[in-house]
C-alpha positions in Angstrom: -13.3 5.7 -3.8 -12.1 4.8 -0.3 -12.7 7.3 2.5 -9.2 7.7 3.7 -6.6 10.5 4.0 -4.3 8.7 1.6 -3.8 9.5 -2.0 -6.1 7.3 -4.2 -5.1 5.1 -7.1 -8.1 4.3 -9.2 -6.8 3.0 -12.5 -4.0 0.8 -13.8 -2.5 3.9 -15.5 -2.4 5.8 -12.2 -0.7 2.8 -10.6 1.8 2.5 -13.4 2.7 6.2 -13.2 3.0 6.1 -9.4 5.5 3.2 -9.7 7.4 4.9 -12.5 7.6 8.4 -10.8 8.4 7.5 -7.2 11.2 5.4 -5.9 9.4 4.2 -2.7 5.7 3.4 -2.9 3.2 1.7 -0.6 -0.1 0.7 -1.9 -2.8 -0.5 0.5 -5.5 -2.3 -1.4 -8.7 -3.0 0.5 -12.2 -2.0 1.5 -13.6 0.2 4.3 -13.7 -2.9 6.6 -12.6 -3.6 10.1 -9.2 -5.0 9.1 -8.4 -2.3 6.5 -9.4 0.9 8.3 -6.7 0.6 11.0 -4.0 0.1 8.4 -5.2 3.2 6.4 -5.0 5.2 9.6 -1.5 4.0 10.4 -0.2 4.7 6.9 -1.8 8.2 7.1 0.0 8.9 10.4 3.3 7.6 9.0 3.2 9.8 5.8 4.7 12.8 7.7 7.4 10.7 9.2 8.4 9.1 5.9 8.5 12.0 3.3 10.7 9.8 1.0 7.8 7.3 0.7 4.5 7.8 -1.3 1.5 6.2 0.4 -1.6 5.2 -1.6 -4.9 3.4 -1.1 -6.7 1.4 -3.7 -10.3 0.1 -3.7 -10.1 -3.7 -3.9 -13.3 -3.8 -5.9 -12.3 -1.2 -8.5 -11.0 -2.4 -11.9 -7.7 -0.7 -11.3 -6.9 -3.0 -8.3 -6.3 -5.9 -10.8 -2.6 -4.9 -10.9 -2.2 -5.6 -7.1 -4.4 -8.6 -7.1 -2.4 -10.2 -9.9 1.0 -9.8 -8.2 2.6 -13.2 -7.5 3.5 -11.9 -4.0 -0.3 -11.6 -3.3 -1.4 -14.9 -4.9 -1.9 -16.7 -1.5 -3.4 -13.8 0.3 -7.0 -14.3 1.7 -7.4 -11.3 4.0 -7.7 -7.6 3.3 -6.0 -5.3 3.0 -3.2 -6.3 0.6 -0.3 -3.9 1.5 2.4 -3.9 -1.1 5.8 -2.1 -0.8 7.6 -1.1 -4.0 11.2 0.1 -4.5 12.0 1.3 -8.0 8.8 -0.4 -9.3 9.6 -3.8 -7.8 7.9 -5.5 -5.0 10.1 -5.7 -1.9 7.5 -6.7 0.7 3.8 -7.5 0.8 1.5 -8.2 3.7 -2.1 -9.3 4.1 -4.7 -8.4 6.7 -4.3 -6.1 9.7 -0.8 -5.0 10.7 0.4 -3.0 13.7 2.2 0.3 13.4 5.3 -1.5 14.7 5.1 -4.1 11.9 4.7 -1.5 9.2 7.5 0.7 10.6 9.8 -2.4 10.5 9.1 -2.9 6.9 9.4 0.8 6.0 12.8 1.1 7.8 14.2 -2.1 6.3 13.1 -1.5 2.7 13.2 2.3 2.4 15.5 3.4 5.2 14.7 5.2 8.5 13.3 8.7 8.4 
C-alpha cells in the first residue's frame, strides 16, 4: 500500500465500486517515487477544495492496478504516475508523469466544475 493521505484502491473490485458509487473520481496510480509523491501531495491538498470529487491512489505494482494500466487512454504512457479522471465511470482525462497543481486544477475545473 502506498504511504499517502489519499484513500487507497487495492483491488479491481474496489476500483469498480468507486467508479459505480461516485460521479467524479480521480485515481492516481504510481509508486512512492520522485515523480509520484508531488502529485499525491497536490491531490491530498485539493481534496478539501473539491468535496464533490473522490481522490484515490493505487499502487502501480499491485494486481488491482491492471484496470488503470489497461485503459486505452493510458496505452502510450511511459512515466508514472498515471492520473485518470472519471465522470460517471467514463474516462474524461488522463495524464502521465508529474503535474503541477495548476495543471491538475485546470482539469478538475473543466471536467468536474469549480468548487
